[in-house]
LOFI-771622 format. One record per residue: residue in three letters; x, y, z negated of N, C-alpha, C in turn. Coordinates in steps of 0.2 Angstrom, whole numbers, padded with zeros to 4 digits, always signed. Each point is the difference from the previous one (the first is absolute). Layout:
N
AlaXYZXYZXYZ...
This chain:
155
Met+0208+0071-0258-0002-0003+0007+0001-0008+0000Leu-0004-0003+0003+0000-0007+0000+0005-0002+0006Pro+0004-0006-0001+0005-0002+0004-0003-0002+0007Tyr-0006-0003+0000-0003-0003+0006-0003+0006+0005Arg-0001+0006-0003-0004+0005+0003+0004+0002+0007Asp+0006+0000+0000+0004+0003+0006+0002-0006+0004Ser-0002-0006-0001+0002-0005+0004-0003+0000+0007Trp+0004-0002+0005-0003+0000+0007-0005-0005+0001Ile-0001-0005-0004-0005-0005+0001-0007+0003-0002Thr+0001+0004-0005-0006+0004-0003-0003+0005+0005Lys+0005+0003+0003-0002+0005+0005-0003-0003+0007Ala+0003-0006+0002-0003-0004+0005-0007-0003-0001Ala-0001-0002-0006-0006-0003-0002-0006+0005+0000Leu+0002+0006-0003-0005+0006+0000-0001+0002+0007Val+0004+0000+0005-0001+0002+0007-0004-0005+0003Ile+0001-0006-0001-0004-0006+0003-0007+0001-0003Phe-0001+0001-0006-0006+0000-0003-0004+0006+0003Phe+0003+0006+0000-0004+0006+0003-0002-0001+0008Met+0005-0004+0003-0002-0001+0007-0006-0005+0001Leu+0000-0005-0005-0006-0004+0000-0006+0003-0002Val+0000+0005-0004-0006+0004-0002-0002+0004+0006Leu+0005+0003+0003-0002+0004+0006-0003-0004+0006Ala+0003-0006+0001-0003-0005+0005-0007-0002-0002Tyr-0001-0002-0006-0007-0002-0002-0005+0006+0001Gly+0002+0006-0002-0004+0006+0001-0002+0001+0007Tyr+0005-0001+0005-0001+0001+0007-0005-0006+0002Phe+0001-0006-0002-0005-0005+0002-0007+0001-0003Glu-0001+0002-0006-0006+0002-0002-0004+0006+0003Ala+0004+0004+0002-0002+0007+0003-0002-0001+0008Gln+0002-0006+0003-0001+0000+0007-0008+0001+0002Gly-0004-0002-0004-0007+0001+0002-0002+0007+0000Phe+0003+0004-0005-0001+0007+0000+0004+0004+0005Leu+0006-0002+0002+0004+0003+0005-0002-0001+0007Phe-0002-0006+0002-0001-0002+0007-0007-0001+0002Gly-0005-0002-0005-0007-0001+0002-0001-0006+0003Pro-0006-0002+0002-0002-0006+0003+0004-0001+0007Ser+0001-0007+0001+0002-0001+0007-0004-0006+0003Ile-0001-0001+0006-0003-0005+0003+0004-0003+0006Thr+0001-0006+0000+0004-0003+0006-0004-0005+0003Leu-0001+0000+0006-0005-0004+0004+0005-0005+0004Thr-0003-0006+0000+0003-0005+0005-0001+0001+0007Pro+0005+0001+0004-0001+0002+0007-0002-0005+0004Gly-0002+0001+0006-0002-0005+0005-0008+0000+0002Leu-0004+0005-0003-0007+0000+0002-0001+0006+0004Thr+0002+0000+0007-0002+0005+0004-0005-0001+0005Glu+0000-0006+0003-0005-0002+0005-0001-0008-0002Val-0007-0001-0001-0002-0007-0002-0005-0002+0005His-0001-0007+0000-0006-0003+0004-0005-0004-0005Asp+0002+0001-0006-0005-0004-0005-0003+0006-0004Pro-0007+0000-0001-0003+0005-0004+0002+0000-0008Tyr+0002-0005-0002+0002-0001-0007+0007+0001-0001Val+0002+0005-0004+0007+0001-0002+0001+0000-0007Thr+0006+0000-0003+0002+0000-0007+0005+0006+0000Val-0002+0005-0004+0005+0006-0001+0004-0002-0006Lys+0007-0001+0000+0004-0002-0005+0005+0006-0001Gly+0002+0001-0006+0005+0004-0002+0002+0001-0007Val+0004+0005-0002+0002+0001-0007-0001+0007-0002Ala-0004+0001-0005-0001+0007-0003+0004+0000-0007Leu+0004+0005+0000+0004+0001-0007-0002+0006-0003Arg+0000+0000-0007-0001+0006-0004-0007+0003+0001Ile-0005-0005+0000-0007+0003+0001-0004-0002-0006Ser-0006+0003+0000-0005-0002-0005-0006-0002+0004Ser-0001+0002+0006-0006-0003+0004+0002+0000+0008Leu-0003-0004+0003+0001-0001+0007-0006-0001+0004Ala-0002+0004+0005-0006-0001+0004+0001-0001+0007Met-0004-0004+0003+0001-0001+0008-0007+0002+0003Asn+0001+0006+0004-0006+0003+0003-0006+0001-0006Gly+0003+0003-0006-0005+0002-0005-0002-0006-0005Lys+0002-0006+0002-0002-0006-0005+0006-0002-0004Gln-0001+0000-0006+0006-0002-0005+0002-0007+0002Ile+0006-0001+0000+0003-0007+0001+0004-0002-0006Thr+0001-0006-0001+0004-0003-0005+0007+0000+0002Val+0005+0001-0005+0007+0000+0001+0003-0004-0006Thr+0005-0005+0002+0003-0004-0005+0004+0004-0004Glu+0003-0003-0006+0005+0003-0004+0006+0003+0003Asp+0002-0004+0005+0006+0003+0004-0001+0005+0005Gly-0007+0001+0001-0002+0006+0005-0002-0003+0007Ser+0000-0006+0001-0002-0003+0007-0007+0000+0000Phe-0003+0001+0006-0007-0001+0001-0001-0004+0007Asn-0006-0003+0001-0001-0004+0005-0008+0000+0001Glu-0002+0004+0005-0007+0002+0001-0003-0002+0007Pro-0005-0004+0001-0003-0001+0006-0004+0006+0003Tyr+0000+0000+0007-0003+0006+0003-0003-0003+0006Leu-0007+0002+0002-0003-0001+0006+0001+0006+0005Leu+0002-0002+0005+0001+0006+0005-0005+0001+0005Ala-0002+0006+0002-0004+0001+0006+0004+0001+0006Arg-0004-0001+0006+0004+0001+0006+0003+0007+0001Gly+0006+0000+0003+0003+0006+0001+0005+0002-0006Leu+0001+0006-0001+0005+0003-0005-0004+0000-0006Asn+0004-0003-0005-0002+0000-0007+0005+0003-0005Arg-0002+0005-0004+0004+0003-0004-0001-0003-0007Ile+0005-0002-0003+0000-0003-0007+0004+0005-0005Val-0004+0003-0004+0003+0005-0004+0001-0003-0007Leu+0006+0000-0003+0002-0002-0007+0002+0006-0004Asp-0004+0001-0005+0001+0006-0005+0003-0003-0007Ala+0005+0002-0002+0003-0002-0006+0000+0006-0005Thr-0001-0001-0006+0000+0006-0005+0004-0003-0006Asp+0004+0004-0003+0004-0002-0006-0004+0003-0006Lys+0003-0001-0006-0003+0002-0006+0001+0007-0001Tyr+0004+0004+0003+0001+0007+0000-0005+0004+0005Gly-0004-0004+0004-0005+0003+0004+0003+0002+0007Arg+0006-0002+0001+0003+0001+0007-0002-0006+0005Ser-0001+0001+0006-0002-0005+0005+0004+0000+0006Arg+0000-0006+0003+0004-0001+0006-0005-0004+0005Arg+0000+0002+0006-0005-0003+0005+0005-0003+0006Glu-0002-0006+0002+0003-0003+0005-0006-0002+0005Val+0001+0001+0007-0005-0002+0005+0003-0005+0004Leu-0004-0005+0001+0002-0006+0004-0005+0000+0006Glu+0003+0001+0006-0005+0000+0006+0001-0007+0004Val-0006-0003+0001+0000-0007+0003-0005+0000+0006Val+0003-0002+0005-0005-0001+0006-0002-0007+0001Tyr-0007-0001+0000-0003-0006+0001-0002-0001+0007Thr+0002-0005+0003-0002-0001+0007-0002-0008+0000Pro-0006-0002+0000-0002-0007+0000+0003-0003+0006Ala+0002-0006-0001+0003-0004+0006-0005-0002+0005Ala-0006-0001-0002-0006-0002+0004-0002+0006+0004Ala+0001+0006-0002-0002+0006+0003+0005+0001+0006Ala+0006-0002+0000+0005+0001+0005-0002-0004+0006Ser-0002-0006-0001-0002-0005+0005-0007+0002+0003Thr-0005+0003-0005-0006+0002+0003+0001+0007+0004Thr+0004+0004-0001+0002+0006+0004+0002-0002+0007Ala+0004-0005+0000+0003-0003+0006-0006-0003+0004Gln-0004-0004-0003-0006-0003+0004-0005+0006+0002Thr-0001+0005-0004-0004+0005+0002+0003+0004+0006Thr+0006+0001+0000+0004+0003+0006-0001-0004+0006Val+0001-0006-0001-0001-0005+0006-0007+0000+0003Ser-0005+0000-0005-0007-0001+0003-0002+0007+0002Thr+0003+0006-0002-0002+0006+0002+0003+0001+0007Thr+0006-0002+0001+0003+0000+0007-0004-0004+0005Ser-0002-0006-0003-0003-0005+0005-0007+0003+0002Ala-0003+0003-0005-0007+0003+0001+0001+0006+0005Ser+0005+0004-0001+0000+0006+0005+0002-0003+0007Trp+0004-0005+0000+0001-0003+0007-0006-0003+0003Thr-0004-0004-0004-0006-0003+0002-0005+0006+0003Asn-0001+0005-0004-0004+0006+0002+0002+0004+0006Ser+0006-0001+0001+0003+0004+0006-0002-0003+0007Thr-0002-0007+0000-0002-0003+0006-0007+0000+0000Ser-0003-0001+0006-0007+0000+0001-0003-0007-0002Ser+0004-0005+0001-0003-0007-0003+0006-0004-0003Pro-0001-0004-0005+0005-0003-0003+0003-0005+0005Pro+0007-0002-0001+0003-0005+0005-0003-0007-0002Ala+0000-0004+0004-0003-0007-0001+0004-0004-0004Ser+0007+0001-0001+0004-0004-0003+0000+0002-0008Thr-0003+0005-0002+0000+0002-0007-0006-0004-0004Gly-0004-0003+0004-0006-0004-0003-0006+0004-0002Ala+0000+0007+0001-0005+0004-0002-0005+0000+0005Ser-0007+0000-0002-0005-0001+0005-0004+0007+0000Ala-0002+0002+0006-0004+0006+0000-0007-0002+0000Ser-0004+0004-0005-0007-0002+0000-0004+0007+0002Thr-0005-0002+0004-0004+0006+0002-0007+0000-0003Ser-0002+0005-0002-0006+0001-0004-0006+0000+0005Pro-0006-0002-0002-0006+0000+0005-0001+0007+0002Met+0001+0005-0003-0001+0007+0002+0004+0002+0006Ala+0006-0003+0000+0005+0002+0006-0002-0003+0006Gln-0004-0006+0000-0002-0003+0006-0006+0003+0003
């Protein structure tokens, strides 16, 4: 038997070596154990601008698609994709797939309300109210500046 074989330093070195091997194996197996993940930047729930940028990080993936269209991802997994919203509720679906065929889906729902539409709605409400008030009287008041015209057929 060799004299260094029973040394506590040798045993400690072997334990540390095998712990490092196990930690490295766990690190390399994360893709197989956990599958793909998508993390989106929060804050896009209701917007007044039709152009938004969907940002986030996708880890352990081989492909990433937004509403069926492949998008590019940097080496560290971050992505930054512009998107044009329609009025009302918009569903942005992100599908990530890893090299083992497993997939993950994240859905981002954004409500687009144009800023001009809010003021147009208010003007429409006011004009509708004004029109119903005008129609409820037999002749328009003189202070509103409206003039009544009579057609030749009515005379």
